[in-house]
C-alpha positions as CSV (number, residue, x, y, z in Angstrom):
1,V,-12.9,3.2,6.9
2,T,-16.2,4.4,5.5
3,Q,-16.0,7.5,7.7
4,A,-12.5,8.2,6.2
5,A,-14.1,8.4,2.8
6,I,-17.0,10.5,4.0
7,T,-14.6,12.9,5.7
8,S,-12.5,13.2,2.6
9,L,-15.5,13.9,0.4
10,Q,-16.7,16.5,2.8
11,A,-13.3,18.1,2.6
12,G,-13.7,18.5,-1.1
13,N,-11.6,15.6,-2.3
14,G,-13.6,14.9,-5.5
15,H,-11.0,16.1,-8.0
16,Y,-8.2,14.5,-9.9
17,A,-5.5,12.7,-8.0
18,P,-2.0,11.5,-9.2
19,A,-2.4,8.6,-11.7
20,T,-0.3,6.2,-9.6
21,G,-1.8,7.2,-6.3
22,T,-1.3,9.8,-3.6
23,Y,1.9,9.7,-1.6
24,E,0.0,8.9,1.6
25,A,-1.7,5.9,-0.1
26,R,1.5,4.6,-1.6
27,K,3.3,5.0,1.7
28,A,0.6,3.0,3.4
29,I,0.9,0.3,0.8
30,Q,4.7,0.1,1.2
31,E,4.3,-0.2,5.0
32,Y,1.5,-2.8,4.6
33,F,3.7,-5.0,2.3
34,D,6.5,-4.8,4.8
35,A,4.3,-5.5,7.8
36,T,2.3,-8.4,6.3
37,R,4.9,-10.1,4.1
38,G,8.3,-8.8,5.0
39,I,8.7,-7.1,1.6
40,S,11.1,-4.1,1.8
41,C,10.2,-2.0,-1.2
42,D,10.3,1.6,-2.5
43,V,7.2,3.8,-2.4
44,A,7.8,4.7,-6.0
45,N,7.0,1.1,-7.1
46,C,3.7,0.9,-5.2
47,I,0.7,1.9,-7.3
48,V,-3.0,2.2,-6.5
49,T,-5.4,0.7,-9.1
50,P,-9.1,0.4,-9.7
51,G,-9.4,-3.1,-8.4
52,G,-7.1,-6.2,-8.9
53,K,-7.9,-7.0,-12.6
54,P,-6.2,-3.9,-14.0
55,V,-3.0,-5.1,-12.4
56,I,-3.3,-8.3,-14.4
57,F,-4.2,-6.4,-17.6
58,A,-1.5,-3.7,-17.2
59,S,1.2,-6.2,-16.3
60,L,0.6,-8.6,-19.2
61,L,0.1,-5.7,-21.7
62,T,3.4,-4.3,-20.6
63,L,5.4,-7.5,-20.6
64,C,4.0,-9.7,-23.4
65,Q,4.2,-9.8,-27.1
66,A,2.9,-12.2,-29.7
67,G,4.6,-15.6,-29.3
68,D,5.3,-15.2,-25.6
69,E,4.0,-17.8,-23.2
70,V,2.3,-17.2,-19.9
71,I,1.9,-20.0,-17.4
72,Y,-1.1,-19.7,-15.1
73,P,-2.8,-21.9,-12.5
74,D,-5.6,-24.3,-13.6
75,P,-8.0,-24.2,-12.0
76,G,-7.6,-20.5,-11.5
77,F,-9.2,-17.0,-11.8
78,P,-10.7,-16.8,-15.3
79,A,-9.2,-13.4,-16.0
80,Y,-5.8,-14.9,-16.2
81,S,-6.3,-17.0,-19.4
82,T,-8.6,-14.4,-21.1
83,T,-6.2,-11.5,-20.5
84,I,-3.3,-13.6,-21.7
85,E,-5.1,-14.3,-24.9
86,Y,-6.2,-10.7,-25.3
87,V,-2.7,-9.3,-25.2
88,G,-1.7,-11.9,-27.9
89,A,0.4,-14.2,-25.7
90,K,-0.2,-18.0,-25.4
91,P,-1.8,-19.3,-22.2
92,I,-0.1,-22.3,-20.7
93,P,-2.2,-24.0,-17.9
94,L,-0.3,-25.4,-14.9
95,P,-2.5,-28.1,-13.3
96,L,-3.2,-27.9,-9.6
97,Q,-3.6,-31.3,-8.0
98,E,-6.4,-32.2,-5.5
99,E,-4.2,-34.8,-3.9
100,T,-1.6,-32.2,-2.9
101,G,-4.1,-29.6,-1.6
102,F,-4.3,-28.0,-5.1
103,R,-0.6,-27.2,-5.3
104,F,1.3,-27.6,-8.5
105,D,3.8,-30.4,-9.4
106,A,7.3,-29.0,-9.5
107,Q,8.4,-31.3,-12.3
108,K,5.4,-30.4,-14.4
109,L,6.3,-26.7,-14.0
110,R,9.9,-27.4,-15.1
111,E,8.6,-29.1,-18.2
112,L,6.4,-26.2,-19.1
113,V,9.0,-23.4,-18.7
114,N,11.1,-22.5,-21.7
115,E,12.8,-19.6,-23.4
116,K,9.4,-18.3,-24.5
117,T,8.0,-18.1,-21.0
118,K,7.5,-14.4,-20.2
119,V,5.4,-14.6,-17.0
120,V,4.3,-17.2,-14.5
121,I,1.1,-16.3,-12.6
122,L,0.7,-17.6,-9.0
123,C,-2.4,-17.2,-6.8
124,S,-2.1,-18.2,-3.2
125,P,-4.5,-18.7,-1.5
126,N,-6.1,-19.8,-4.7
127,N,-9.5,-18.9,-6.2
128,P,-11.4,-21.3,-6.6
129,T,-9.6,-24.1,-4.7
130,G,-8.5,-22.4,-1.4
131,G,-5.1,-24.1,-1.9
132,V,-2.0,-22.4,-0.4
133,L,1.4,-22.7,-1.9
134,Q,4.3,-23.6,0.4
135,K,7.7,-22.0,0.6
136,E,9.3,-24.9,-1.3
137,D,6.8,-24.3,-4.2
138,L,7.8,-20.7,-4.4
139,E,11.5,-21.5,-4.3
140,V,11.1,-23.7,-7.4
141,V,9.4,-20.8,-9.2
142,A,12.1,-18.4,-8.0
143,E,14.9,-20.7,-9.2
144,L,13.3,-21.0,-12.6
145,S,12.7,-17.3,-12.9
146,R,16.4,-16.6,-12.2
147,T,17.4,-19.2,-14.8
148,F,15.0,-18.3,-17.6
149,G,14.4,-14.6,-16.8
150,F,10.6,-14.6,-16.7
151,F,8.6,-12.4,-14.4
152,V,6.2,-13.6,-11.7
153,L,2.7,-12.1,-11.2
154,S,1.8,-13.1,-7.6
155,D,-1.9,-12.7,-6.9
156,E,-2.1,-12.2,-3.1
157,V,-5.6,-10.8,-2.7
158,Y,-6.4,-13.6,-0.2
159,C,-3.1,-13.6,1.7
160,K,-4.7,-12.4,4.9
161,L,-7.4,-15.1,4.8
162,L,-5.4,-18.1,6.0
163,H,-7.4,-20.5,8.1
164,D,-4.8,-22.7,9.8
165,D,-1.5,-20.9,9.7
166,D,-1.2,-17.1,9.7
167,T,2.4,-17.2,8.3
168,Y,2.2,-16.0,4.7
169,V,5.2,-16.3,2.4
170,S,5.3,-14.0,-0.7
171,I,7.7,-15.0,-3.5
172,A,8.7,-11.3,-3.7
173,A,10.4,-11.7,-0.3
174,L,12.6,-14.5,-1.5
175,P,16.2,-13.6,-2.5
176,G,16.5,-11.9,-5.9
177,M,12.8,-11.9,-6.6
178,L,11.8,-8.3,-5.6
179,D,13.0,-7.1,-9.1
180,R,11.2,-9.9,-10.9
181,T,7.8,-10.0,-9.1
182,I,4.5,-8.1,-9.4
183,V,2.6,-8.4,-6.2
184,L,-1.2,-7.9,-6.6
185,D,-3.4,-7.1,-3.7
186,S,-6.8,-5.5,-3.1
187,L,-9.2,-4.1,-0.5
188,S,-11.9,-6.4,-1.8
189,K,-11.3,-9.6,0.1
190,T,-9.4,-8.8,3.3
191,F,-11.5,-5.8,4.1
192,A,-14.8,-6.9,2.3
193,M,-14.7,-3.8,0.1
194,C,-15.3,-5.4,-3.3
195,G,-17.7,-2.6,-4.4
196,W,-15.1,0.1,-3.7
197,R,-13.0,-1.1,-6.6
198,C,-9.6,-0.3,-5.1
199,G,-6.6,-2.5,-5.6
200,F,-2.9,-1.9,-5.2
201,A,0.3,-3.5,-6.4
202,L,4.0,-3.6,-6.1
203,F,5.9,-3.5,-9.5
204,P,9.5,-4.2,-10.3
205,P,11.4,-0.9,-10.8
206,C,11.9,-1.6,-14.5
207,M,8.1,-1.7,-15.0
208,T,7.0,1.3,-13.0
209,A,7.3,3.9,-15.8
210,A,5.4,1.7,-18.3
211,I,2.6,1.0,-15.7
212,T,2.4,4.7,-15.0
213,N,1.7,5.3,-18.7
214,V,-1.0,2.6,-18.7
215,A,-2.6,4.3,-15.7
216,I,-2.5,7.8,-17.2
217,N,-4.0,6.6,-20.5
218,S,-6.7,4.2,-19.1
219,W,-8.1,4.7,-15.6
220,T,-6.6,8.2,-15.1
221,C,-6.6,8.0,-11.3
222,I,-8.3,6.6,-8.3
223,P,-10.5,9.1,-6.5
224,K,-8.7,10.6,-3.5
225,F,-11.6,9.8,-1.1
226,I,-11.2,6.2,-2.1
227,Q,-7.5,6.4,-1.5
228,D,-8.1,8.0,1.9
229,A,-10.3,5.0,2.8
230,L,-7.4,2.7,1.6
231,V,-5.0,4.4,4.0
232,A,-7.5,4.0,6.9
233,A,-8.0,0.3,6.0
234,L,-4.3,-0.6,5.7
235,T,-3.1,1.4,8.8
236,G,-6.1,1.0,11.1
237,P,-7.0,-1.8,13.6
238,M,-7.4,-5.3,12.2
239,D,-10.0,-6.4,14.7
240,A,-12.8,-6.6,12.2
241,V,-10.6,-8.6,9.8
242,E,-9.7,-11.1,12.5
243,S,-13.4,-11.5,13.5
244,M,-14.3,-12.1,9.9
245,K,-11.5,-14.7,9.5
246,A,-12.8,-16.6,12.6
247,A,-16.3,-16.6,11.0
248,Y,-14.9,-17.8,7.7
249,R,-13.0,-20.6,9.5
250,E,-16.1,-21.8,11.2
251,R,-18.1,-21.8,7.9
252,R,-15.3,-23.6,6.1
253,D,-15.3,-26.4,8.7
254,L,-19.1,-26.6,8.5
255,A,-19.0,-26.8,4.7
256,V,-16.3,-29.4,4.5
257,E,-18.1,-31.6,7.2
258,C,-21.4,-31.4,5.5
259,L,-20.1,-31.9,1.9
260,N,-18.2,-35.0,2.9
261,K,-21.5,-36.5,4.2
262,M,-23.2,-36.0,0.9
263,P,-23.5,-39.0,-1.4
264,G,-20.9,-38.9,-4.2
265,V,-19.2,-35.8,-2.9
266,R,-15.7,-35.5,-1.3
267,C,-14.1,-32.2,-0.2
268,I,-10.6,-31.5,1.1
269,V,-10.0,-28.8,3.6
270,P,-9.0,-25.5,2.0
271,K,-6.2,-23.7,3.8
272,G,-7.2,-20.2,2.7
273,A,-9.6,-17.9,0.8
274,I,-13.4,-18.1,1.0
275,Y,-14.2,-21.1,-1.1
276,V,-14.5,-24.9,-0.9
277,F,-13.9,-26.9,-4.1
278,P,-15.6,-30.3,-3.7
279,N,-15.1,-33.2,-6.1
280,I,-18.5,-34.3,-7.3
281,T,-17.5,-37.1,-9.7
282,G,-19.0,-39.7,-7.4
283,T,-22.5,-38.4,-8.1
284,G,-22.3,-39.4,-11.8
285,L,-23.0,-35.8,-12.8
286,T,-20.9,-33.4,-14.7
287,S,-20.0,-30.1,-12.9
288,Q,-22.5,-28.3,-15.1
289,E,-25.3,-30.8,-14.4
290,F,-24.6,-30.7,-10.7
291,S,-24.7,-26.9,-10.6
292,D,-27.9,-26.8,-12.7
293,L,-29.5,-29.4,-10.4
294,M,-28.6,-27.4,-7.3
295,L,-29.9,-24.2,-8.8
296,T,-33.3,-25.6,-9.9
297,K,-33.9,-28.1,-7.1
298,A,-32.2,-26.6,-4.0
299,Q,-32.1,-22.9,-5.0
300,V,-28.4,-22.9,-4.4
301,S,-26.1,-21.1,-6.9
302,L,-22.7,-22.8,-7.5
303,L,-20.0,-22.4,-10.2
304,P,-19.0,-25.4,-12.3
305,G,-15.3,-26.1,-12.0
306,E,-14.7,-25.8,-15.7
307,C,-15.4,-22.0,-15.3
308,F,-11.9,-21.9,-13.8
309,G,-10.1,-24.0,-16.5
310,P,-10.2,-27.6,-17.9
311,N,-8.6,-29.0,-14.7
312,G,-11.7,-27.9,-12.8
313,K,-13.7,-30.6,-14.5
314,G,-15.5,-32.7,-11.9
315,F,-15.5,-30.0,-9.2
316,V,-17.8,-27.1,-8.2
317,R,-16.9,-23.9,-6.3
318,I,-18.9,-22.9,-3.3
319,A,-18.3,-19.6,-1.5
320,F,-18.8,-19.4,2.3
321,S,-18.7,-15.6,2.4
322,F,-22.3,-15.3,3.5
323,S,-24.0,-16.0,6.8
324,T,-23.6,-19.3,8.7
325,E,-27.4,-19.6,8.8
326,D,-27.7,-19.3,5.0
327,L,-24.8,-21.7,4.5
328,Q,-26.4,-24.3,6.7
329,R,-29.7,-24.0,4.8
330,A,-27.9,-24.3,1.5
331,L,-25.9,-27.4,2.5
332,K,-29.0,-29.0,4.0
333,A,-30.9,-28.4,0.7
334,M,-28.1,-29.8,-1.4
335,H,-27.9,-32.9,0.8
336,E,-31.6,-33.5,0.4
337,V,-31.5,-33.1,-3.4
338,L,-28.6,-35.5,-3.7
339,E,-30.3,-38.1,-1.5
340,E,-33.3,-37.9,-3.7
341,T,-31.6,-37.7,-7.0
342,V,-28.4,-39.6,-6.7
343,M,-29.4,-42.3,-4.2
344,G,-32.8,-42.5,-5.9
345,A,-31.1,-43.2,-9.3
346,H,-28.9,-45.9,-7.7
347,A,-31.9,-47.5,-6.1
348,K,-33.5,-47.8,-9.5
C-alpha cells in the first residue's frame, strides 16, 4: 500500500484530482462494499473523503435544519453530538445497554423517533463499547426509517474488526434502505492507516450532488497518490488485516480476563472494534477519578466513559491497539494500583 503511494508520487501525481475521487478509487470502493457487505451500488454514489469525520459533517450539514432531531448512540463517538449541535439540529441520545452487549432497546428507539427525526446514526462495531448490532436491531431501524422517512448514517469503520463472527450485516443491504442510508468507512482502522486521512462513503443518489458541492467548497480533493494507496488497500491481499485481527482478538481476551480479576471492575466481552469498556462503579470511583488515578499512579492513559456521552458514566475506555507486551504491563500496573487503593480503602 505504501509502495503504491510512493510509485504514484514518483509518477508525478501531486496535482489536483476530482473532488469526489478518481474513477479508479470509486470503482474500488464500489467493489469493496459489494464484496464485504453485499451492497450493490453505483460508482457515482461512492465518494472519497479526507477521513471519516467529514462524512459525518457533510451528511448532517446537507440533511439537517434548525428544529430537526438526530438520534445518535450513547455512549458513542463524540463527533456525533458535537456535529449535530454545530449544524443547528437537536441531538437525541439513544442509550446503549451493558446488559445486552451495548445494543439499544428497540422500544426506546420507537419512543424517540417522531416526525422531527431527520437522521438516525448507527455505529457497529461501536466506539467506545465494542458492541455489535444484530440484524434484528437493524430491521427495527429500517422499519422506522421507511415509516417516518428519516435517513440513516451507518458508521462502519470497524466492520472488518469482528472478533467472534466475521459475518457483518450493513443496514444499507436491507430491502429499501440503499436509498436512505449513508455508509461511512475509512482506511484508518481496518488498514491501520489513521495518519493517511482517507475515508470513503456511499451516499443515497438524492444526496450525491449536494455532497459533491460540499467537497468542492471544503476539502477540494484527496491527493491522487493517497487515492492510489486506497485502491491498493481495498483490492489487495487481506493477509495483514487478518493477522492484525488475530492479534486484536488475543489482546481483547487478555484485557477482559485481567479486568474481571481487578477489584471493583467488571467487563463484558466486546464483539468488535479495538476497545474494552469496563464498568468501574464497584471501585467507588467516578470514571474521571479512576482515569486520573491510573494516569498518575500506573502511568496508564484511559478515557472516562462520559467523554462518549452521559450513558458512559461509570465506565472507562481502554484501547488494545498496541503491543501485547505493553497491554500486559498496563493491566498489571492497573491491578496493583487498585489492590493498593481500593482494597486498602476498604481495609481501613
